[in-house]
C-alpha positions in Angstrom: -90.2 161.2 126.0 -91.6 164.2 127.7 -95.0 163.6 126.1 -95.0 160.0 127.3 -94.1 161.2 130.8 -97.0 163.6 130.9 -99.3 160.9 129.6 -98.2 158.5 132.4 -98.7 161.3 135.0 -102.2 161.8 133.5 -103.0 158.1 133.5 -101.7 157.2 137.0 -102.3 160.5 138.8 -104.5 163.2 137.2 -107.2 161.0 135.8 -107.6 158.8 138.8 -107.7 161.8 141.2 -110.3 163.5 139.0 -112.3 160.3 138.9 -112.2 160.1 142.7 -113.4 163.7 143.0 -116.3 163.0 140.6 -117.3 159.9 142.6 -117.2 161.9 145.9 -119.5 164.5 144.4 -121.8 162.5 142.1 -122.0 158.9 143.2 -124.7 157.5 145.5 -125.1 154.3 147.4 -125.1 151.5 144.8 -126.2 147.9 145.1 -123.6 145.5 146.5 -121.5 143.0 144.5 -122.8 139.4 144.3 -120.6 136.3 144.7 -119.4 134.8 141.5 -122.0 132.5 139.9 -121.3 129.5 137.7 -123.9 130.6 135.2 -122.8 132.4 132.0 -124.8 135.4 130.7 -125.6 136.7 127.3 -126.0 140.5 127.1 -128.3 141.4 124.2 -127.6 144.7 122.5 -130.4 145.9 120.3 -128.3 146.0 117.1 -129.6 144.5 113.9 -127.7 141.2 114.3 -129.7 140.4 117.5 -132.2 139.0 115.0 -129.7 136.3 114.1 -129.4 135.3 117.7 -133.1 135.2 118.2 -133.5 133.0 115.1 -130.4 130.9 115.3 -129.5 130.9 118.9 -132.9 129.9 120.5 -131.4 126.6 121.7 -128.8 128.5 123.8 -131.3 130.3 126.0 -131.8 127.5 128.5 -128.2 127.3 129.5 -127.4 131.1 129.6 -129.0 133.9 131.6 -130.0 136.9 129.5 -129.8 140.6 129.9 -131.9 143.1 127.8 -131.4 146.8 127.4 -133.2 150.1 126.5 -136.3 149.7 124.4 -136.1 145.9 124.2 -139.2 145.5 126.3 -141.2 147.2 123.5 -140.3 144.4 121.0 -142.7 141.5 120.5 -139.9 139.0 121.3 -139.4 140.4 124.8 -141.9 138.1 126.5 -140.5 135.1 124.5 -136.9 135.9 125.7 -137.8 136.5 129.3 -134.5 138.0 130.3 -133.3 137.6 133.9 -131.7 141.1 133.9 -132.6 144.4 132.3 -130.8 147.7 132.3 -131.8 151.4 131.6 -129.2 154.1 131.7 -130.3 157.0 129.5 -132.1 159.8 131.5 -134.7 159.8 128.6 -136.2 156.7 130.0 -137.0 158.4 133.3 -137.9 162.0 132.4 -139.9 161.5 129.2 -142.8 159.4 130.5 -145.3 162.2 129.8 -143.8 163.3 126.4 -142.7 160.1 124.7 -145.3 157.4 124.1 -142.5 154.8 123.5 -141.1 155.5 127.0 -144.6 155.2 128.5 -145.1 151.9 126.7 -141.7 150.6 127.9 -142.7 151.1 131.6 -146.1 149.6 130.9 -144.4 146.5 129.5 -141.9 146.3 132.3 -144.9 146.5 134.7 -146.4 143.4 133.0 -143.3 141.2 133.5 -144.5 137.9 135.1 -141.1 136.2 135.7 -138.2 137.0 138.1 -136.2 139.8 136.7 -133.6 142.3 138.1 -133.8 145.9 136.8 -130.7 148.0 137.0 -131.2 151.8 137.2 -128.9 154.8 137.8 -128.6 155.7 141.5 -128.4 159.4 140.6 -132.1 159.2 139.5 -133.5 157.5 142.6 -135.8 160.4 143.6 -137.1 160.7 140.1 -137.8 157.0 139.8 -139.7 156.3 143.0 -143.1 157.0 141.4 -142.2 154.8 138.4 -141.1 151.9 140.6 -144.6 151.7 142.1 -145.8 150.4 138.7 -143.5 147.4 138.8 -144.6 144.0 140.0 -143.1 142.3 143.0 -141.1 139.8 140.9 -139.1 142.7 139.5 -136.2 143.5 141.8 -134.6 146.9 141.4 -130.8 147.5 141.8 -128.8 150.7 141.6 -125.6 151.6 139.7 -123.4 154.6 139.5 -122.7 155.9 136.0 -119.9 158.2 137.2 -117.1 158.0 134.7 -113.8 156.5 136.0 -110.6 157.0 134.0 -106.9 156.3 134.4 -104.8 153.4 135.5 -103.6 151.8 138.7 -105.2 150.8 142.0 -107.5 153.9 142.5 -109.7 153.6 139.3 -109.9 149.8 140.0 -111.0 150.4 143.6 -113.6 153.0 142.6 -115.1 150.5 140.1 -114.8 147.6 142.5 -116.9 149.4 145.1 -119.5 150.4 142.5 -118.7 154.1 142.7 -118.3 154.4 138.9 -117.3 152.7 135.7 -115.4 153.3 132.5 -117.1 156.2 130.7 -120.6 154.9 129.9 -121.1 156.4 126.4 -123.6 153.7 125.5 -125.8 151.2 127.4 -123.6 148.2 126.7 -120.8 149.6 128.9 -123.0 149.7 132.1 -124.6 146.4 131.0 -121.2 144.6 131.1 -120.2 146.3 134.3 -123.4 145.3 136.1 -123.2 141.8 134.8 -119.8 141.5 136.5 -121.3 143.1 139.6 -124.0 140.5 139.6 -121.3 137.8 139.8 -121.1 136.7 136.2 -117.6 135.7 135.1 -118.5 134.4 131.7 -120.2 137.1 129.6 -121.2 136.9 125.9 -122.2 139.8 123.8 -124.8 139.5 121.0 -126.5 142.3 119.0 -123.5 144.5 119.8 -123.0 145.6 116.1 -121.7 149.1 117.0 -121.4 149.7 113.2 -122.7 153.3 113.5 -119.9 154.7 111.2 -121.5 152.8 108.3 -124.6 154.9 108.7 -123.0 158.2 109.6 -122.8 161.1 107.1 -123.2 164.8 106.6 -126.0 166.2 104.4 -125.9 169.2 102.0 -126.8 171.5 104.9 -123.9 170.4 107.0 -126.1 168.5 109.3 -124.8 165.3 110.8 -127.1 162.3 110.1 -126.8 159.1 112.1 -129.0 156.2 111.4 -128.9 153.7 114.3 -130.8 150.5 113.2 -132.1 148.0 115.7 -133.2 144.4 115.5 -136.8 145.8 115.7 -138.2 148.6 113.6 -138.2 152.0 115.2 -141.4 153.9 114.8 -141.5 157.5 113.4 -141.6 159.0 116.9 -138.3 157.4 117.9 -136.7 158.3 114.6 -137.7 161.9 115.1 -136.3 161.9 118.7 -132.9 160.5 117.6 -132.7 163.1 114.7 -133.5 165.9 117.2 -130.9 164.5 119.6 -128.2 164.8 116.9 -129.2 168.3 115.8 -126.5 170.8 116.7 -123.7 168.2 116.9 -120.8 168.3 114.5 -119.0 165.4 113.0 -116.0 165.7 115.3 -118.4 165.6 118.3 -119.8 162.3 117.1 -116.5 160.8 116.2 -115.1 161.8 119.6 -118.0 160.2 121.3 -117.4 157.0 119.4 -113.8 157.1 120.4 -114.7 157.3 124.0 -117.1 154.4 123.8 -114.6 152.1 122.0 -111.8 153.0 124.4 -114.1 152.2 127.4 -114.3 148.6 126.2 -110.5 148.2 126.6 -110.8 149.7 130.1 -113.5 147.1 130.8 -111.3 144.3 129.4 -108.5 145.4 131.8 -110.9 145.4 134.8 -112.4 142.0 133.8 -109.0 140.4 133.7 -108.3 141.7 137.2 -111.3 139.8 138.6 -111.0 136.7 136.5 -114.0 137.5 134.2 -114.1 136.6 130.5 -116.0 138.8 128.0 -116.6 137.2 124.6 -118.1 138.9 121.6 -120.5 136.6 119.7 -121.8 139.4 117.5 -121.2 138.8 113.8 -119.3 141.7 112.1 -119.2 143.7 115.4 -117.0 146.8 115.4 -115.9 146.2 119.0 -112.3 145.2 118.9 -111.6 144.8 122.7 -112.9 141.3 123.3 -112.2 137.9 121.8 -114.7 136.6 119.2 -116.8 133.5 119.4 -119.5 132.1 117.2 -122.9 130.6 118.1 -121.4 127.2 117.2 -118.6 127.7 119.8 -121.2 128.7 122.4 -123.0 125.4 121.7 -119.8 123.5 122.1 -119.4 125.2 125.4 -122.7 123.7 126.5 -121.5 120.2 125.6 -118.3 120.4 127.7 
C-alpha cells in the first residue's frame, strides 16, 4: 500500500513537476497546433515490413497523407511515395553533415523535393540548422517541435504536451512522429513499418559486447552499419533493455493523450511488437476507403 502511495505521488506530483522544470529550461518556441483535418495519415516507419506496404498498399496512398522519417529520403522509393510530412529527430542528422556521407546525401535529397512537404525538426537545434535550411526548396515548409520528455499523469503533463512544450519520452523517431501528426491536426493515424522487433536481433557476443542489428526496408550501406555498431559500443544489455522499456511505455502515454483529444492511432504493421494501439490490416484500411 505504501509503495502504491509513493508511486501515485510520483506519477501525479514528482514527475509532472520535474517535466515542467525541464520544459522551462529546455523547450523553445514550437510551431502551433493545426485545426483537426478530415484526412487520415499513414506514418511510415523504416522497419522491414514497410516493404509490404510499398508493394501491397500502393492503392491506399491517394486517400491517405504520408509521413516519412529518418533516412527514408535516401531510399529509391522516396520520390515515388512523395510524403506530405517528414520528421528528423536524432541530432546525428544535424551535426554529422561533414562526417557522414549518408547524412549529406539525405539533405541533398531533401533539397531536391519538388512537391509540397512539411519538415518537422527539433526546436533545440534551430541555430545549428539555419545553414542547412538554406538548401531546402521553397515548397518544403519547416516546423519546429520540442523533444523535452514529459512524464507523469494528470492535467500538468497533458497541458505541457498540448502546448507543444514536450512529449512522452522520445526514445525513437516514431514517438515524435505520432505526436507531430496529432499537432498537425490528424485524428486518424495509421502506423506501417513500425516493426520494433529489435529484441529478435539483440544478443551479446563472446567479448560481452552488445550487438543490435536494426534492419530497415532498404539495405543499409557499410558506413551506416559501422555507425550503429559504434553507437552501441560501451552500452550494456541492461542499458538497451531499459531504453526499449522507455520507448514501449511512451506509446501507452501517447495512447492516453490521443484519447483525450479524440484521436485514433491504429497499428497496421504486420507482427509489430508495439502493444499500445489497436491492430488493423491493409484490407481493413481499404474497407475504410469504401465507407
